[in-house]
N, C-alpha and C positions, 0 to 999 in steps of 0.2 A: 615385492614386485611392483613395477610401474607400468603405465601405458601413456601413450601420447595424449596431449590435450589439444584439440582443434579449436581454434577461435573461428566461429561461423557467423558470417553476416546475417543479421536477422531480417534483412529486407525480403528474403524469399522464404516465407513460412513453411512451404511444403518441402523445400530443401532442409530446412531445420528439422522438420518432422522426420525425414529419412535419417539425418545424423543422429538424432536422439534415439531412434529405433536401434540403430547399430550400438550406440553407447550403452543402452539398457541391456541388450542382449549380450554384450561383451565382446562382440566380434569387430568392433570399431573403436576409435579413440573416444575418450571422454570429450564433452563439448562444453564450450563457453559461448553463448550467443552474445553478440555485441551490435548495438545500433550505431549507425554512423554519426559521430559527434555527440551522442546523447550521454555517455558515461564518461566521467573523468579518468578512468583507469585506462592506461595506454599499453601496459605491458602485461604479460602472462607467462607463467612457467610453461616449459615445453613438455613437461611430464607431470603426472599425478600418481597417487597410489592406484593400484588396480581396482580397488572397490569403488573408487570415485567415478560417477558417471556424468554428473552435471555440476558445473561451477557457475554460480550466479554473482555477478558484480552488483554491489549496491552501496549507496552512500552510507557512511557511519554516523552515529550520533555526535561523534566528536569532530566530525569534518574529515576524518580519515576514511578512505574508501575500504570496503571489506570485500573479500572474495569467499563466498559461502560454498563449502564443499559438500555435496550431497551424494550419497551412495545410490546405486541402482535400486536396492532394497527400499530405501526412504521414498524415492520417487514413485515407485510402483505401489507402495503402501498408501501414499497420499491418493493416488488415482483410485485405488480400491476402496478407500474410506469415503471418498466423494461419491463414487458410483453407489455404494451402499446407502449413504444418506440420501441421495436423490431418488433411489428406488429402482431405476431402470437405466441401462446403458443407452446411449443415444448419440446424436451428431451435434457437434459444437460449432457455434459462430465464434470465430477468433477475432475479438475486437480490441485485444491489447497486445502491445509488442511482446515478442517472445523472449526478449532479453530481460524481461520482468518476470518474476516467479509465477505470477498469475497467468501470463501468456505461456510459459513453459508447461505449466499444469494443464492448460487446454490441450497441448500437444500430447502430454502423457495420458490424459484421459481418453483422447482420440485413438492413441495406439491400444489402450486397454479395451476400447469397445470395437476396434477393428474398422472403424469408419473415419475417413479423413475429414478434418474440420473444413468449415467454409470461411476463408479468411476475408477480412475487409481491408481495403487499401489503407495504407498509413495516412494520418492526417486527422482532421477534425471530423469525426464520425457524425453523420446526420441520418435523417429518416430515409433519404434515398438509398444510402448504402445498405441500411438494414433490409429495406424492401427488395433490393437486388440480391442480396445474400440469401434471403428466405426463398427466393425463386430458384436457388441452386440447391437447396436441401433435398436429400434423397430419403431420409429416415423420418419415421413418425415422431420419435421423441427428440425434442429440440432443447438445446441449452446454450447459455452464454454467460460470460463473466465481464462485469463492467466495473469501473470506478465511479464514485458519486457524480463527478462532473459529467461524465457521458450520460448517466442516468437522467440528470437534470436537463440536459440539452434535449434528449429524446422526449422527456415529459412536456417540455415546452412545445415541441413539434406535435405531439400526440394530442395536446389541448386544442390544437387548431385543425387536426387531421385525423379523422375517424379511422382511416385506413391504417395509419401508423399505430394508433392505439390498439386496433384489433390485431395487427401483426405481432406486436410485442406480447399480447395476451395469449398468443399461440405457442409461446415457449413454455415448456414444462417447468422450467426453473430459470430465473435470472439471479445469479450470484452477484452481490455487490460488496466490495471490500477495498483494501488499500489505504483506507482512512476512515475516520469517524463519518457515518452517514446520518444526516439530520433525520429526526423522526418525521418531520413534516414531509421530507422527500418520499420516505417509505409509504406514508399514508396517501400521498397523491398517486403513487404507482399502483398501490393495492386498490384504489378507487377505480382505476382503469381496468382491474382484473388481472394485473400483472403478478405473477408468482415470484415474489422478491424474498431472497434469503440473505441476510447479513452474514458475512464470514469474517473470522478473526484469525490471524496467524501472521507469519513473516517468512522471509527466505530461509531463516534458521529452522523453521518447522515445515519446510517444503510447501509454503503457502497456507491457505485457510484451513484450520483443523477444528475450528469451533463454528457451528452453524446456528445462528440465532441463539447464541449463548450456550449451546449444548455441544460437548465434545463429540466428535465423529470418529468412527473406526475404533482404534485402540488408544486414542488420545486420552490423556489424563490432565486435569487442571488442579492446581493447588494454589493457595495464597500464602506467601511467606513474608511476614513483616509488611503486609500490605501490598506486596508485589505479586503480579501474576507470573506463575511459572507453568510451563508446559512440558509434558513427557509423553513418550510413545515412540513408535518405530519410524516416524517420519522426520525425526530430528537430524540436523546436519552433523557430519563427523567433526568438523572444525572449520576455522578460518585459515585459508592457505597462507602459510608464512607468518603467522600471527599467533604463537602459542600463548602469549600473555593475554590477549584479548579472548582467546578460546577458554582459558581458564577462568576468566571473569564471567563469561556468558553461559558456560555449561558446567553444572555442578552435579555431584552424585550423592544421593541419599538412599540408604537401605538397598544398595546395589541397583539403583535405577538412576538414569541420567535425566536431568531436567534443563530446559532452556529458560534462563532468567530474563524475562522481558523487561522493557522500560516502562510498563504500564502498571498503574495501581488499579486494584479491583476487588471484588467481593463475589462469593459464590453463595447464592440463596436458593434453596431447594434445587440444588444441582445445576442452576443456571448461572453462568458467568456474567457479571456486569462490570465493564471497564469504566472506571470513575475518573481517569485522567492520566497524566504522565508522571512517572517518577522523576524524570529529569525535565529539562526545558525544551525538548525537541517536539515539534508539531509535524503533522503530515498535511501538506497542502497540495491538493490535486494530485496526490499519490507520491510526492516528493517530500523528503525530510528536510525541515528547515530548523536550524538551531537559533532559538530566540536570543540567546546571549550574544551570538555573532551579529545579529541584526541590531541589538541594543548598543553593542560597542561602536558600530558604525554610526548609528543615529546620534549617539552622545558626542561623536566627533564633529558634528555640524554646529555652526554658530547658534548660541542660545539654547542648546538642547543637552547640555551636560548633565541635567538631572532627569532626563526623560526616561521612561520605563516602557519596555516592549513586552506585551503579554499576548496570549492567544485569544482570538475572537472567532466567532462562528460565522461561516459564509454558506449561503444556501447551495453554491455550486461547488466550491473548493474544499468545503468541510471546515478546515481550520485555517486561519490567516494571521500574520503578525499585525498588531495594532499598537499604535504609539499613544502613550498616556503622558501629557505634558501640560504645564502651566503657560507654555509659549503658543504661538500661533505661526508655526513654520508653513512654508509652501508645500503642500502635499505632493504635487507633481514632481517638483524638484527633488524632494527627499526620496521619492519612488526611483527616480532616475539614478541617484547616487547609489542607493542600496542595490538596485537591480544590476548595475554595471559592476559592482564588486562581488556580489553573492549570487547572482542569478535572478531571473524574473519571479520565481516563486517566493523569494525572500522579501520583495517589496512590500512595505506596509500598505495594507488594505485601506486603512483610514486612520485619522488622528482624533482622539478624544481629548478635548481641552477642558481642563479643570482649573478651579481657582487656586488650589494647592494640592500638591501630590500627598497622598496618604502615606504616613510614616509609621514605622514601628517605634516602640519605646527606645529602641537602640538608635534611632535616627535613620536607619536603613529604610528604603521603600517598602511598603506593605504591598506586595505583589498580589496577594489574594484579594485585598480590598481594591486594587487597580483593576484586577479581572472582573470583580463584581461591578465596578463602574462601567466597564466595557460591555458587559452583558446587559446591564440596565439601559445603556445608552442606545444599543440597538446598531444595526448595520448602516443606518443612515446618518449617524451622528459625527461626521467629520468636522473637525474644527476649522478646516480651510478647504 
């Protein structure tokens, strides 16, 4: 059996809330939320299987877009697991676009609690937006979900404004996910008394299913050949129209399905620690960037045929592309070229100039050594 798939403009979060309510109840079409001009996917099927309630469009690690198909059971299991981990249902401040899984989850949690979320207008969220939103809360227990870039901006304002610091301290929990969150950022937030929880998950797991390293709800975590795999009732059914990718991402062992992430990690005393990426994809400001694509473009520029692009840390964006080279290119010009071709998130944050590129015995670039050079150079070590 099938049912219609409705593409819903994410500009009106409360209209999206109503659409998701009917999708989960089964008395309306499945929904795909789409932000104007944000996502590169422009078409969608007219129908999906009856069991599918939500489709999330997301960029793929290979540059091919994905449509993640989630059942109503998975979305509701995710909401229940989150509420269980947080301890009490409450009201949510919606600070993320609903066409991202984190934003859709805020809608689902709001439906589960029976209280409408308080949306913040799209754009660069600041302290004034948060204070206005807090004035519209009607419930005692307050929650929100942010990406690290938002948290960083709010911390900068809170450092100068005690009212902002106190307002954020009034939230029962602030979930932060979507990319690696620097420990220093978490420490700053906790110093203000903010109740921060790092979340880990993806669209394929209906969002964050690991809170501060601990699986929530019925989620299970295991490490297979160094790779993090996640199991439980929140897993997506498949990628729409892509059985090959589905077979690669979702595997079955001992009659249980697992999602194979692209992350390397380890579990120590029941706590998951993500140690890096299996592949060369980073998440910068909540957007996936393939370093190989950036490197290919950089190497096409004059004098940069041997340049290497590795991940570097950034206090606001989490991870950023960094160019390691023996040359001294113009950083701004290089950023313009890369941004025009691959998008603003792919622009190299900085250039680390070395006397000679580190090489493996095979003559190939030693990327681990290059990454260590970037980490040692710090964020202020641009070569130009």
